[in-house]
C-alpha positions as CSV (number, residue, x, y, z in Angstrom):
1,M,101.1,90.4,123.7
2,A,100.5,89.7,127.3
3,D,103.2,89.3,129.9
4,E,104.3,85.6,130.1
5,G,104.4,85.6,133.8
6,A,104.7,88.4,136.4
7,V,107.4,87.9,139.0
8,A,106.4,87.3,142.6
9,T,107.6,90.7,143.8
10,R,104.9,92.4,141.7
11,H,102.1,90.3,143.1
12,S,101.5,92.3,146.3
13,S,101.0,95.5,144.3
14,L,98.2,94.2,142.1
15,T,94.6,95.1,142.4
16,E,92.1,92.5,143.5
17,A,91.2,91.8,139.9
18,G,94.9,91.6,139.1
19,Q,95.5,89.2,141.9
20,M,92.7,87.0,140.6
21,H,94.2,87.1,137.1
22,W,97.6,86.2,138.7
23,T,96.1,83.2,140.4
24,L,94.1,82.0,137.4
25,R,97.2,82.5,135.2
26,R,99.4,80.4,137.5
27,L,96.7,77.7,137.6
28,H,96.4,77.9,133.8
29,S,100.2,77.3,133.6
30,L,100.1,74.5,136.1
31,A,97.3,72.7,134.3
32,G,99.3,72.8,131.1
33,I,102.2,71.0,132.8
34,V,100.4,68.8,135.3
35,P,98.5,66.7,134.3
36,M,98.3,67.6,130.6
37,G,102.0,67.8,129.9
38,G,102.6,64.6,131.9
39,F,99.9,62.8,129.9
40,L,101.5,63.9,126.6
41,F,104.9,62.6,127.6
42,F,103.2,59.3,128.6
43,H,101.2,59.2,125.4
44,I,104.3,59.6,123.3
45,F,106.1,57.0,125.3
46,E,103.3,54.5,125.1
47,N,102.8,54.9,121.4
48,S,106.5,54.7,120.7
49,Y,106.2,51.0,121.1
50,V,104.7,51.0,117.6
51,L,108.2,51.4,116.4
52,R,108.7,47.8,117.4
53,G,105.6,46.6,115.6
54,A,101.8,46.5,115.8
55,E,101.7,43.6,118.3
56,T,104.2,45.2,120.7
57,W,102.3,48.5,120.6
58,W,98.9,46.8,121.3
59,N,100.4,44.8,124.2
60,H,102.1,47.7,125.9
61,S,99.0,50.0,125.5
62,E,96.8,47.6,127.5
63,F,97.2,49.7,130.7
64,T,95.2,52.6,129.3
65,R,92.6,50.2,127.8
66,T,91.9,48.4,131.1
67,L,92.1,51.3,133.5
68,P,89.4,51.0,136.2
69,L,86.8,53.7,136.3
70,Q,88.2,54.8,132.9
71,V,85.7,57.6,132.2
72,A,85.9,59.1,135.7
73,V,89.7,59.0,135.6
74,E,89.9,60.6,132.1
75,A,87.4,63.3,133.1
76,T,89.3,64.2,136.3
77,V,92.9,63.9,135.0
78,L,92.4,65.2,131.5
79,W,89.1,66.7,130.4
80,I,88.5,69.1,133.2
81,P,92.2,70.5,133.2
82,I,92.1,70.6,129.4
83,L,88.8,72.5,129.4
84,Y,90.1,75.1,131.9
85,H,93.4,75.5,130.2
86,A,91.7,75.9,126.8
87,I,89.1,78.4,128.0
88,Y,91.5,80.6,130.0
89,G,94.1,80.3,127.3
90,L,91.6,81.8,124.8
91,V,90.9,84.6,127.3
92,I,94.6,85.3,127.6
93,T,94.9,85.4,123.8
94,A,91.8,87.7,123.4
95,T,93.0,90.1,126.0
96,A,96.7,90.2,125.1
97,Q,98.5,93.6,125.2
98,P,101.6,94.8,123.4
99,N,104.9,94.0,125.1
100,N,108.6,94.8,124.8
101,Y,109.9,91.2,124.3
102,P,112.9,90.7,122.1
103,Y,112.0,89.6,118.5
104,G,112.8,86.0,119.1
105,R,110.6,85.7,122.2
106,N,107.8,87.6,120.4
107,Y,107.9,85.0,117.6
108,Q,107.8,82.1,120.2
109,Y,104.9,83.8,122.0
110,T,103.0,84.1,118.8
111,L,103.6,80.5,118.0
112,Q,102.4,79.6,121.5
113,R,99.1,81.2,120.9
114,I,98.7,79.8,117.4
115,T,99.7,76.2,118.4
116,G,97.4,76.5,121.4
117,V,94.4,77.0,119.1
118,I,95.5,74.3,116.6
119,A,96.2,71.9,119.5
120,L,92.7,72.4,120.9
121,G,91.1,71.7,117.5
122,F,93.3,68.6,117.1
123,I,92.5,67.3,120.6
124,L,88.8,67.6,119.8
125,Y,89.2,65.9,116.5
126,N,91.3,63.1,118.1
127,V,88.7,62.6,120.9
128,L,85.8,62.4,118.5
129,T,87.6,59.8,116.2
130,T,89.1,57.7,119.0
131,R,87.6,58.0,122.5
132,A,84.1,59.0,121.4
133,W,84.2,56.2,118.9
134,F,85.0,53.8,121.7
135,Y,82.3,55.1,124.0
136,L,79.7,54.8,121.2
137,S,80.7,51.5,119.8
138,A,82.6,49.8,122.6
139,V,85.3,49.0,120.1
140,E,88.9,50.2,120.9
141,T,90.9,52.1,118.3
142,N,93.2,49.2,117.3
143,Y,96.2,49.1,115.0
144,A,94.1,48.5,111.9
145,R,92.1,51.7,112.6
146,M,95.2,53.8,113.2
147,H,96.8,52.3,110.1
148,G,93.8,53.3,108.1
149,F,94.1,56.8,109.5
150,M,97.8,57.2,108.7
151,M,97.4,55.8,105.1
152,N,95.0,58.7,104.4
153,P,97.2,61.7,103.3
154,L,94.7,64.3,104.7
155,I,94.4,62.6,108.1
156,L,98.1,62.0,108.3
157,T,98.7,65.7,107.7
158,I,96.1,66.6,110.3
159,Y,97.9,64.4,112.8
160,I,101.4,65.7,112.0
161,V,100.3,69.3,112.3
162,G,98.2,68.6,115.4
163,V,100.8,66.6,117.2
164,L,103.6,69.0,116.4
165,S,101.4,71.9,117.7
166,C,100.8,70.0,120.9
167,V,104.5,69.3,121.4
168,Y,105.5,72.9,120.7
169,H,102.8,74.3,123.0
170,L,104.0,72.0,125.8
171,T,107.8,72.5,125.4
172,N,107.5,76.3,125.1
173,G,104.9,76.2,127.9
174,I,107.5,74.6,130.1
175,F,109.7,77.7,129.6
176,T,106.8,80.1,130.4
177,F,105.8,77.9,133.4
178,C,109.3,78.4,134.8
179,I,108.9,82.2,134.5
180,T,105.4,82.2,135.9
181,W,106.3,80.2,138.9
182,G,109.6,82.1,139.6
183,I,111.8,79.1,138.8
184,T,113.9,81.1,136.3
185,G,114.2,84.5,137.8
186,G,117.3,85.8,135.9
187,P,117.9,86.4,132.2
188,R,120.7,83.8,132.0
189,A,118.6,81.1,133.6
190,Q,115.8,81.9,131.2
191,V,118.1,81.7,128.2
192,I,119.4,78.3,129.3
193,V,115.9,76.9,129.9
194,N,114.6,78.3,126.6
195,Y,117.4,76.5,124.7
196,A,116.7,73.3,126.6
197,C,113.0,73.6,125.8
198,I,113.8,74.1,122.1
199,A,116.0,71.0,122.1
200,L,113.2,69.1,123.8
201,F,110.8,70.2,121.1
202,V,113.1,68.9,118.4
203,I,113.5,65.5,120.1
204,L,109.8,65.0,120.7
205,A,108.9,66.3,117.3
206,V,111.2,63.8,115.6
207,V,109.9,60.9,117.8
208,S,106.3,61.9,117.3
209,V,106.5,62.0,113.5
210,D,108.4,58.7,113.5
211,I,105.5,57.2,115.5
212,L,102.9,58.5,113.1
213,V,104.8,57.1,110.1
214,A,105.3,53.8,111.8
215,F,101.5,53.3,111.9
216,R,101.6,53.2,108.1
217,A,103.5,49.9,108.2
218,P,101.3,46.7,107.6
219,A,100.4,44.8,110.7
């Protein structure tokens, strides 16, 4: 598996191709956190209002439905970073080399690659069934539509697996981001951040599943 992030002291010794990969790798890591990670946090927060009922969720999600220049904003803030992060992530996965990580980190790294592919497929599915639906029909995905999705066992399973993959990919990505950008240089700092990211995954996973289940309640 590929190195999760070379330290800054190695950068100067890289070849021109290696320096290009270094730069693209850091941009790939940054795109996964800002804006993609920020949007996921916001999306979970926005949808958490469904825990208070359908009407509360609809009222508090008005901001994203009435955003000026919506398509341009979504393309700039989301689709372009997602496209770059996905393409270069697939390149990293395809060119990965063996490493000497401890067993636990190897397991997390493998999950990072697997959840990245699943998350990409889920994002495409979600876009086609919600945003693309809106662009084609000019009808927003309201509570009734989401309720219908969640009452279908197959679609509910797709959402649970997809959302959990996105959450894991983000939280573990925060850990690798801290290494890639030299924030956690020492082993102790990396262990602390790793445990913090695992805890964050558990919290966001529980909240996300609660949100999906809440959409099954009658309006």
